[in-house]
C-alpha positions as CSV (number, residue, x, y, z in Angstrom):
1,M,16.0,0.2,-2.5
2,S,14.9,-2.9,-3.9
3,A,11.2,-4.1,-5.2
4,Q,9.9,-7.7,-5.8
5,I,7.4,-8.0,-9.2
6,N,5.2,-10.4,-10.3
7,T,1.3,-9.6,-9.1
8,P,-1.6,-10.7,-10.6
9,I,-4.0,-8.3,-12.2
10,C,-7.5,-7.4,-10.8
11,M,-8.2,-3.3,-12.1
12,I,-11.4,-2.1,-11.3
13,H,-12.7,-0.2,-14.5
14,G,-9.4,-0.5,-16.1
15,K,-7.7,0.9,-13.4
16,K,-4.8,-0.7,-11.4
17,V,-5.4,-0.4,-7.6
18,I,-2.7,0.1,-5.8
19,V,-2.2,0.5,-1.8
20,V,0.7,1.8,-0.4
21,L,2.5,1.5,3.1
22,P,5.0,3.9,4.1
23,A,6.3,1.9,7.1
24,Y,8.5,2.5,10.4
25,N,9.3,-0.2,12.8
26,A,5.8,-1.4,11.9
27,A,6.3,-5.4,12.4
28,K,4.1,-5.8,15.0
29,T,1.2,-4.0,13.3
30,L,2.4,-4.8,9.5
31,E,0.6,-8.3,9.0
32,K,-2.9,-7.3,10.6
33,T,-2.7,-4.3,8.5
34,Y,-2.1,-6.1,5.6
35,N,-5.0,-8.5,5.9
36,E,-7.2,-6.0,5.9
37,I,-6.3,-5.4,2.4
38,D,-9.4,-6.6,0.0
39,F,-7.3,-8.5,-2.9
40,N,-10.4,-8.7,-5.0
41,V,-10.0,-5.0,-5.8
42,V,-6.5,-4.5,-5.1
43,D,-3.7,-5.1,-7.7
44,D,-0.2,-4.4,-5.4
45,V,1.3,-3.5,-2.6
46,I,3.7,-1.0,-2.0
47,L,6.2,-0.9,1.6
48,V,8.6,1.6,1.8
49,D,10.7,0.8,5.3
50,D,12.0,4.1,6.2
51,N,15.5,2.2,7.9
52,S,13.7,0.5,10.4
53,K,15.2,-0.8,13.5
54,D,12.9,-3.8,13.8
55,D,12.1,-6.8,11.3
56,T,9.2,-4.8,9.4
57,V,11.0,-5.9,6.0
58,E,11.4,-9.4,7.2
59,V,7.7,-9.7,7.9
60,A,6.8,-8.1,4.9
61,K,8.5,-10.9,3.0
62,R,7.0,-13.4,5.0
63,I,3.5,-12.1,4.6
64,G,3.6,-12.0,0.4
65,I,4.1,-8.4,-0.2
66,N,5.4,-8.0,-3.9
67,H,6.7,-4.6,-3.7
68,I,9.7,-4.1,-1.0
69,L,11.6,-0.7,-1.4
70,R,13.6,0.1,2.0
71,H,15.5,3.3,2.8
72,D,19.7,3.3,3.5
73,R,18.4,6.2,6.0
74,N,14.9,7.2,7.8
75,Y,13.7,10.2,5.7
76,G,10.7,10.8,7.9
77,Y,7.2,10.1,7.0
78,G,6.6,12.8,4.2
79,G,10.3,11.4,2.4
80,N,8.6,8.2,3.0
81,Q,5.2,8.6,1.5
82,K,7.3,10.5,-1.7
83,T,9.1,7.3,-2.5
84,C,5.7,5.3,-2.2
85,Y,4.0,7.3,-4.5
86,N,6.7,8.0,-7.2
87,Y,7.4,4.0,-7.1
88,A,3.3,3.7,-7.7
89,L,3.5,6.0,-10.6
90,K,6.2,3.7,-11.7
91,I,3.9,0.9,-11.8
92,G,0.1,1.9,-11.8
93,D,-1.5,5.5,-13.7
94,G,-2.9,7.1,-10.6
95,L,-3.0,7.7,-6.7
96,F,-5.8,7.7,-4.4
97,D,-4.4,8.7,-1.2
98,R,-6.0,7.7,2.3
99,Q,-5.2,11.2,3.9
100,R,-7.9,12.7,1.8
101,C,-11.1,10.5,3.0
102,F,-14.4,11.7,3.0
103,P,-16.9,11.6,5.9
104,G,-18.5,8.0,6.2
105,C,-15.2,6.5,4.7
106,T,-16.2,2.7,4.6
107,G,-12.5,1.5,4.8
108,L,-10.7,-1.1,2.8
109,K,-12.9,-4.3,2.7
110,N,-15.3,-2.1,1.0
111,F,-13.6,-0.3,-1.5
112,G,-15.2,-1.4,-5.2
113,R,-17.5,-3.6,-4.1
114,Q,-20.6,-3.1,-6.3
115,G,-23.1,-0.5,-5.1
116,N,-20.1,1.1,-2.3
117,D,-19.6,4.4,-3.3
118,Q,-16.1,4.7,-4.4
119,R,-15.6,8.1,-3.6
120,N,-16.2,7.2,0.0
121,A,-13.0,4.4,0.6
122,C,-9.6,5.1,2.0
123,L,-6.7,3.1,0.9
């Protein structure tokens, strides 16, 4: 696995915000998903490609994802998430899992905005 590094820091309350993208054959949807990220509040994006058969890694490079890791075989969604989180812990100090969203989730574009309850944001 390899990763690219160098990202500006914009932290919220002194905490680095990292979005993790476990990906498998995501070339067609990756750019749209990436463009939904509000980089006023997100410091880094990690994409872990689970040995896709399409151009997921090439799209990730083209759109400017800084941390791109690629599995040499398919580990499945759970294995991919583990790689995402382990790498996030290496470059950050905490995790917020979109799988544990609260009712009324406000989504990426509202995360960290003044007046928004950050507990209700999904990453």
